[in-house]
C-alpha positions, 0 to 999 in steps of 0.5 A: 779683151780674154785672149791668149797669153803665154807664160809658165806656171806652176800650178797649171801644169802638164807632166806625166806625173801630174794629170789636170783636176777633174778632167778624168771625172769629165771624162767619165761623165760625158762618157755616161751620158752616151752610154746612158743614151745609148741605152734608153732603146735596150730590153728591160730599159724604163719606157718612161725615161725614154727622154735621156736619150738626148742627153748622148749628144750633150755627153759628145759636146762635153768630149769634144770641148776638153779635146779642143781644150787639151790640144790648144793647151799642149800647144801652147806649152811645147811653144812656151817651153820649146820656142816652137811646134812641131806638126810632125811631132805632133801628128805622129801623136794623134796617129798613135792617140787615136788610130789603133783603138778605132781600126782595132774596131773596123778590124773586129767589125769587118771580121763579123761583116764577112761571117755575116755576124754583122750587117754593115750599108754600103761603103761603110768600110771605106768611110770609116778608114778614110775617117770621112763618116761625118759625110755618110748619111747611111751609115749601120748603127755599128758605124754611127759613132764614128762621126764624132772621130772624123770631126775631130780628126779633120779639124786637127788637120786644120787648127795646129798648122794655122796656130803656127801660120798665124800664132796664137792671137790672131788665132784666137781671132779667128776662132772667135770670127768661127764660132759666130759664122758657124752660128749665123750658118745654124740660124739659117736652118731655120729659114732653109731646111734644106740646108739641114744637113750641110750646117749640120757638120759645124755642130761638132767644130763649134765645141771643139773651137770654144775648147781652143777659145778656154784654153787660150783665155785660160791665164785671163780667166784665172786673173779674174778667179774671185769671180769665177771661184764665187758662190754667186758665179756657182749659182749663175752657172747652176742656173744657166746649165739647167735653163740650156738643158731645158731649150735642149730639150726643144728640138725645134731650138736646140739649133740656137742654144748649142754654141751656148750650151759649148761655153756653159760646158767651158765655164764648167772644166774652168771651175772644175779644175780650178776648184777640185777641192768643191763638192762637184770637183770632189766628185768628179776627182773620185776614183770610180768616175775618174777610172771611168773617165780613163777608160773614156775612149775604149768605151766609146769606140766599142759601146755602139757594137753592144748598145745595139737597138735598131730595128728588130735588133735589141740588147739587154740591160745589164748584160749590154754594159757589161760586155762593153765594160769587159771589152774596153778594159781589154782594149785599152790595156792590150791596144791603147796603153801600149800605144800611149807609152809609144807616144811618148817617145815623141813628145817635145824636145828641152831646147837645152838638153835635148831630151824629151819632155812630158808635156804631151802626157795625158793630163786629165783624159787624152786628147 
């Protein structure tokens, strides 16, 4: 059975000077899918390409799987190298990673709303500030993307404590069980349509859990790398992904293949990280995609402000994309990076030297 195995490895190393290959590029692909999807309603966008709007959720799924993979990998490294997992340091690092850019964005939106430049729905600010946006069904477009941020933060209130209490072996079993139980819930939507809103909340955690399972299965999969790195498997992965994308376009079937899509994303992550010399790996590790991946969080947070296509309000290509990029660069350098440097102070301490280790650096896209 593929399951967690804690051990130090020379190749799979997280440090401040070495980033996991391909992950920045995968983050870049993810945010480009979101930007493309949110551009479909903009002025000057080719109407015959409207179907690309459906790729936005795929981009978010990739983000979710990568996030679960990175967070769990860092927890495993901390346990293996220091003998324990500090929840206090974990949550401090998480706050410094996520909150500064998000709350800065919320502050700007609140200011624009006060001057009548942005129209908000009732309680938008309260749900955004409290990270409960996934339970707010009538939010304004400008906060519509916060559902994914809240899903992640709510998940990480539960996952690290679960790992500390149960250990990785039992947490792996719990993660697999959740994946199956959640899928039964999604299938139940077909039988009881009234459950759609409630069960729909499972789409994010399912993908994150796939990432967690991927991290705990990594060493076992690496032992079978001959299979996963073979040309036959690459062809299978490509064909299977194409088939799932076809099902993705059939709205009535989308609920069923979502965990399968997440599993395929996990296999692609393994393939791209372990085979950076492949053609896909070289593309993902190109300077352009890697740079976009580094900016992906700021791009994701700010894009909703400029890629507007609410009724009666449309922005224009390419100016909306240029504005998104410009503001994201400013946000990254003035807000995100300073707090990332501060975050490194709360890395786990080496039990022998007492000095902070660097395992919680940003390995190929920050979790």
